[in-house]
C-alpha positions in Angstrom: -12.4 1.0 22.5 -14.2 -2.3 22.5 -12.7 -5.4 21.0 -13.0 -5.3 17.2 -14.7 -8.4 15.6 -13.2 -9.2 12.2 -13.8 -11.4 9.2 -11.1 -12.4 6.7 -11.7 -12.6 3.0 -8.9 -14.4 1.1 -6.5 -16.7 3.0 -3.5 -16.6 0.8 0.2 -16.0 1.7 -0.1 -12.4 2.9 -3.1 -13.1 5.0 -1.8 -16.3 6.6 1.7 -15.1 7.2 1.1 -11.4 7.6 -2.3 -10.2 8.7 -3.6 -13.4 10.4 -0.4 -13.9 12.2 -0.6 -10.3 13.4 -4.1 -10.8 14.6 -3.0 -13.8 16.6 -0.3 -11.8 18.3 -2.8 -8.9 19.1 -5.4 -11.3 20.4 -2.8 -12.7 22.9 -1.0 -9.5 23.8 -3.6 -6.7 23.5 -6.8 -8.6 23.4 -8.4 -5.9 21.2 -9.4 -8.0 18.1 -11.1 -11.3 17.5 -11.2 -13.0 14.1 -14.3 -15.2 14.0 -15.0 -15.8 10.3 -12.9 -16.6 7.3 -13.8 -17.0 3.6 -11.7 -18.4 0.7 -12.8 -19.9 -2.6 -10.0 -22.6 -2.4 -10.9 -25.8 -0.6 -7.2 -26.3 0.2 -6.9 -22.8 1.8 -10.1 -23.3 3.8 -8.5 -26.5 5.2 -5.4 -24.5 6.2 -7.6 -21.8 7.8 -9.7 -24.3 9.7 -6.6 -25.9 11.1 -5.1 -22.5 12.2 -8.3 -21.0 13.4 -10.4 -23.9 14.9 -12.8 -21.5 16.6 -13.5 -19.5 13.4 -16.4 -20.2 11.1 -15.2 -21.0 7.6 -17.1 -20.0 4.4 -16.7 -20.9 0.7 -16.8 -17.2 -0.5 -17.3 -13.7 0.8 -21.0 -13.7 -0.1 -21.7 -16.6 2.3 -19.6 -15.0 5.0 -21.4 -11.6 4.8 -24.8 -13.2 4.6 -24.2 -15.2 7.8 -21.8 -13.0 9.8 -22.4 -9.3 9.0 -24.4 -8.6 12.2 -21.6 -10.2 14.3 -18.7 -8.4 12.7 -17.2 -4.9 12.9 -14.8 -5.1 9.9 -13.6 -7.3 7.1 -10.0 -7.6 6.0 -9.7 -8.1 2.2 -6.6 -9.8 0.9 -7.8 -11.2 -2.5 -6.3 -10.3 -5.9 -7.0 -6.7 -6.8 -9.6 -7.5 -9.4 -12.0 -8.4 -6.6 -11.3 -5.7 -4.0 -14.0 -3.3 -5.1 -16.8 -5.9 -5.3 -16.0 -7.3 -1.8 -15.5 -3.9 -0.1 -18.7 -2.5 -1.5 -20.6 -5.5 -0.4 -19.1 -5.1 3.1 -20.1 -1.4 3.2 -23.7 -2.4 2.3 -23.6 -4.6 5.4 -22.4 -1.8 7.6 -18.8 -3.0 8.0 -15.5 -1.2 8.0 -12.9 -2.4 5.5 -9.2 -3.0 5.7 -7.9 -3.6 2.2 -4.7 -4.8 0.7 -2.9 -2.7 -1.9 -3.5 -1.7 -4.6 -6.9 -0.4 -3.5 -8.4 -1.6 -6.8 -7.4 -2.5 -10.4 -9.0 0.5 -12.0 -9.6 4.2 -11.3 -13.4 3.9 -11.4 -13.4 1.0 -9.0 -11.1 2.8 -6.6 -13.2 6.0 -6.6 -16.4 3.9 -6.2 -15.0 2.3 -3.1 -14.2 5.7 -1.5 -17.7 7.0 -2.4 -19.4 4.0 -1.0 -17.5 4.2 2.2 -18.7 7.8 2.6 -22.3 6.8 1.9 -22.2 3.9 4.3 -20.3 5.9 7.0 -17.8 3.1 7.4 -14.0 3.3 7.3 -12.0 2.3 4.2 -8.3 1.8 5.1 -5.6 0.6 2.7 -2.6 -1.6 3.8 0.1 0.9 3.0 2.5 -1.1 5.3 5.8 0.2 4.1 5.1 3.4 6.1 5.3 1.2 9.2 8.7 -0.3 8.6 11.0 0.9 11.4 13.7 2.2 9.0 11.0 4.3 7.2 9.9 5.7 10.6 13.5 6.6 11.2 13.6 8.5 7.8 10.5 10.3 8.9 12.2 11.4 12.1 15.2 12.8 10.2 12.9 14.7 7.9 10.9 16.1 10.7 14.0 17.3 12.5 14.8 19.5 9.5 18.5 18.4 9.4 18.7 17.8 5.7 16.3 20.6 4.8 13.5 20.5 2.3 13.6 17.4 0.0 13.6 18.1 -3.7 14.8 14.8 -5.2 13.8 11.2 -4.4 14.8 7.9 -6.0 13.1 4.7 -5.2 14.2 1.2 -6.4 12.6 -2.1 -5.6 14.4 -5.2 -6.8 13.0 -8.7 -6.7 14.3 -11.8 -8.4 10.8 -13.1 -9.1 7.2 -12.1 -8.8 5.7 -12.8 -5.4 4.3 -16.3 -5.5 0.8 -17.1 -4.3 -0.2 -20.2 -2.5 -0.4 -23.6 -4.1 -4.1 -23.9 -3.4 -5.0 -21.3 -5.9 -3.2 -20.0 -8.9 0.3 -19.3 -7.5 1.2 -17.1 -10.5 -1.9 -14.9 -10.4 0.3 -11.8 -10.4 1.2 -12.7 -14.0 -2.4 -12.8 -15.1 -3.8 -9.4 -15.8 -7.4 -10.6 -15.3 -6.7 -11.1 -11.6 -3.9 -8.7 -10.9 -4.7 -5.7 -13.1 -1.0 -5.4 -14.0 2.5 -6.5 -13.1 5.1 -5.1 -10.8 3.8 -1.5 -11.1 0.4 -2.7 -9.8 2.1 -4.8 -7.2 4.7 -2.3 -5.9 3.6 1.0 -7.4 1.5 2.0 -4.4 4.4 1.6 -2.0 6.6 3.6 -4.2 4.1 6.5 -4.8 2.8 7.0 -1.3 6.4 7.2 0.1 7.2 9.8 -2.6 4.1 11.8 -1.6 5.3 11.9 2.0 8.9 12.7 1.3 8.2 15.4 -1.3 5.2 16.7 0.7 3.0 17.2 -2.4 1.4 15.3 -5.2 2.8 14.8 -8.7 1.7 16.9 -11.7 3.0 14.6 -14.4 4.5 11.2 -15.1 6.4 9.4 -17.8 6.9 5.7 -17.7 8.1 2.6 -19.5 7.4 -1.1 -19.0 9.0 -4.3 -20.2 8.1 -8.0 -20.1 10.8 -10.6 -20.5 8.7 -13.7 -19.9 5.6 -15.2 -21.6 3.1 -13.1 -19.5 0.6 -10.4 -20.0 1.8 -8.3 -17.1 5.1 -6.3 -17.0 8.0 -7.4 -14.9 10.1 -4.2 -15.2 8.8 -0.7 -14.7 10.5 2.7 -14.5 9.0 6.1 -14.3 9.8 9.8 -13.6 7.4 12.0 -11.7 7.3 15.8 -11.6 6.1 17.3 -8.4 5.6 21.0 -7.6 8.3 20.5 -4.9 10.8 18.4 -6.9 11.3 15.2 -8.8 11.0 11.5 -8.1 12.3 8.5 -10.2 11.5 4.9 -9.6 12.6 1.5 -11.0 10.8 -1.7 -10.0 11.9 -5.1 -11.3 11.1 -8.8 -10.9 14.2 -9.6 -12.9 16.8 -8.6 -10.4 19.6 -10.8 -9.0 18.7 -9.9 -5.4 15.8 -8.9 -3.2 16.4 -5.3 -2.1 15.0 -1.8 -1.6 17.1 1.2 -2.3 15.8 4.7 -1.5 17.6 8.1 -1.6 16.2 11.5 -0.5 18.1 14.6 -1.3 17.6 17.9 0.6 19.0 21.4 0.8 21.6 20.4 3.4 22.1 16.7 3.0 20.7 13.4 2.0 19.4 10.1 3.3 20.1 6.7 1.8 18.1 3.6 2.8 19.3 0.1 1.8 17.0 -2.4 3.4 17.6 -2.1 7.1 20.6 0.3 6.8 20.2 4.0 6.8 22.9 6.6 6.1 22.4 10.3 6.8 24.8 12.7 5.0 25.0 16.2 6.3 26.9 19.2 4.8 29.1 21.1 7.1 30.8 24.4 6.3 34.5 24.4 6.8 36.3 27.4 8.4 37.9 28.2 5.1 34.6 28.4 3.3 34.5 24.9 1.7 32.1 22.1 2.4 32.8 18.9 4.3 30.5 16.0 4.9 29.5 14.2 8.0 28.0 10.7 7.7 25.8 8.9 10.2 25.1 5.3 9.7 23.0 2.7 11.6 21.1 -0.5 11.1 17.5 -0.5 12.1 16.0 -4.0 12.0 13.0 -3.9 9.7 12.8 -7.5 8.4 12.7 -6.5 4.7 13.6 -10.1 3.8 10.4 -11.3 5.3 7.8 -10.7 2.6 4.9 -11.2 5.0 6.0 -8.0 6.9 4.1 -9.3 9.9 6.3 -7.2 12.3 4.8 -4.1 10.7 1.2 -5.1 11.0 0.5 -4.0 14.6 1.4 -0.4 13.7 -0.8 -0.5 10.6 -3.8 -2.0 12.6 -3.4 0.7 15.3 -4.0 3.3 12.6 -7.0 1.4 11.3 -8.4 1.3 14.8 -7.8 5.0 15.2 -9.7 5.8 12.0 -12.6 3.8 13.3 -12.6 5.6 16.6 -12.5 9.0 14.9 -15.2 8.1 12.4 -12.6 9.0 9.7 -14.4 7.1 6.9 -12.2 8.2 4.0 -9.1 9.8 5.4 -5.8 10.8 3.8 -4.6 7.2 3.6 -7.6 6.2 1.6 -7.4 9.3 -0.6 -3.8 8.6 -1.4 -4.6 4.9 -2.1 -6.9 6.3 -4.9 -4.1 8.6 -6.2 -1.8 5.6 -6.3 -4.3 3.7 -8.5 -4.6 6.8 -10.7 -0.8 7.1 -11.0 -0.4 3.4 -12.0 -3.1 3.7 -14.6 -1.6 6.9 -16.0 1.9 5.3 -16.0 0.5 2.4 -18.1 -1.0 4.9 -20.5 2.4 6.7 -20.8 4.2 3.5 -21.5 1.7 2.6 -24.2 2.3 6.0 -25.8 6.0 5.6 -26.1 6.8 7.0 -22.6 5.1 10.4 -23.4 4.8 12.6 -20.3 1.2 12.7 -19.2 -0.3 15.3 -16.8 -2.0 14.6 -13.6 -4.3 17.6 -13.7 -4.8 19.6 -10.5 -3.3 17.2 -8.0 -0.5 19.5 -6.9 -2.8 22.3 -5.7 -5.0 20.0 -3.8 -5.0 19.4 0.0 -7.3 18.8 2.8 -11.0 19.2 1.9 -10.2 20.1 -1.7 -8.5 16.7 -2.2 -11.4 14.9 -0.5 -14.0 16.7 -2.6 -12.2 16.0 -5.9 -11.8 12.3 -5.3 -14.6 11.3 -3.1 -17.5 13.7 -3.5 -17.4 14.1 -7.2 -20.4 11.9 -7.9 -21.9 11.4 -4.4 -24.4 14.2 -4.7 -25.8 12.6 -7.8 -26.3 9.1 -6.3 
């Protein structure tokens, strides 16, 4: 596959320390990507980008970048606040470019569906940055599940603790995650996608209902504490996400027919039931540490694996694949969770998702309105 020529839109923390740093490593080690254009609305961030990428052409906004560069690029990487994802991605599709997009895919269900539909129309790849799937410890969980050692999973718990919201850069609204007009929501919007797509994978289905609650302790219009319960046709998942914790940590548990898995940051424990000769049950525990750099919020060490998948989707012509479809479902779940919280944590249905798979899922999400375009 030829070297991919990329443009960057949004040069904040996650782009500078995560994506862009990953591109630099790939350019040196694999030589399969070249970043030649960068856009950011902040003069300070443009100065930083110019110093770090002296050969790249720097633009004041994405419109200027696309107007000047579209014919010289293969893709754009969008890492702006969620409120702008859809507008930028759709403009890139109109210019014939593939799109790698930070999570959440968009700040609303309609915007997310429109992005998928426009990718299909343009025959260009839309790929979300679901990077938790690429953490080494999560890959280790996947290997245990695929081995069948704990049996079919029927219960999952997911906890994400942070002692503050993720801060943006000083050059542009460092607290934008606490402003709904830019973020679309609080910690559910920021971390909900990671939580939900892992639950999809581990329970091997899609939820049929959700109940949720939110709380805000500070003077903000976005929540900093979120909890929810999800009913799946294959089991249950519960999640608790907080920006009010005393420590930065992820805690996941997966419970199967013959055992369980516990993940605490880089540590994984597999518990397996063993039948004793007298008919009782004993337990065997396997523990190991798998370096995954959870404390590094840029997650740069996971980027190569993510970008490999993006490249693969381009090579296959997989314009809207399962990752993009699930990114839409994550936005739908977040929106439905907010509705449940507003209605006193009433359980709300997610009609039809559990029965969908393959082409049915694609048709329901993507093709719903394409024929009427």
